[in-house]
N, C-alpha and C positions, 0 to 999 in steps of 0.2 A: 768654728774653725773654717778657714778658707782652704779650699782644695782638699778637704777631708783629713788633713793632718797637720796643717800649719797653725801656729798660734794666732790669736786674733790680731796681734800687732807684730809686724816683722819688718825690718828694714835691711836691705842688702845693698852694699856699695858695689859698683861695677868698675873695675879697673879701666883706665884710659878713656872714660866717657865723661867724667866729671858729673855723673848723675847717679841716681839711686832708684830702687824699686821699693815701694812701701805697700804693705797690705794691711788693711784694717777692716774688720767686720767683713762686708761683702764687696769691698772696693780695692782694686789694685791700681796704684799710681806709678807711672814711669816718668821720671823727671829729665829725660833725655830723648833724643830722636830714636825711633824704633825702625830698624831695618830687618826685613825678613828675606833671606836669599837675595840680598843685594838691592831690594826694593824699599824705598822710603815710604813707610805706611802713612804717615801724616800728609806727605805731599800727594800721595795717590788719593787719600780721602778728600783733600781740598779740591783736587781736580774733578773728582766725582761730584762733589757738591756744586762746583761751578757749572758743570755741564747739566746737572739734573735740575737745579733750582732756578737759574736765571738764563733763559733762552736768549741767544744773541739776536739783535735787531738786524733785519736785512732791508736796507733802504730801497734797493732796486725792486725787490718783490713788493714792498709797500706802495711804491709808485704805480706798479702794474696792477696790484690788487689792493685798493683802499681799505677793504674790510680787514685785511691783515693788520693794518695800523690800529684800527679800533680794537681788534682782538688782543694785540700786544699791549696796548695801553690798559685794557681791562686786566690783563695778566699781571702787569706791573703793580697795579693798584692792589690786587689780591696778594701778590708777593710781599709788598710793603706791610700789609696787614698781618701776614704770617710772621714777618720779622719783628714787628712791634709786639705781637703776642708772645713770641719766644723771649724777648727781652723782659717783658712783664713777668713771665714765669721764672726767669733767672733771678729777678729782684725778690720775688716772693719766696724763693727757696732758702 
């Protein structure tokens, strides 16, 4: 049972959202946007991911400090490897 008292499979329709919430075993799925106190959770997660995973390139600093370009290129190569690994994990699931 999920949340200590709910049946293992439950679907709740939510008025005015054209979405629903489904719980099965240990997973809760929400098929619509999720807002908490007026904040769009998916949008904020995407922004966090953008800022945490892919650093912006600064051409002016790279011209001034060539080692930054080398470091950024190495970072991009590592980042691509992480993305490929994630996609491979998703395929194997």
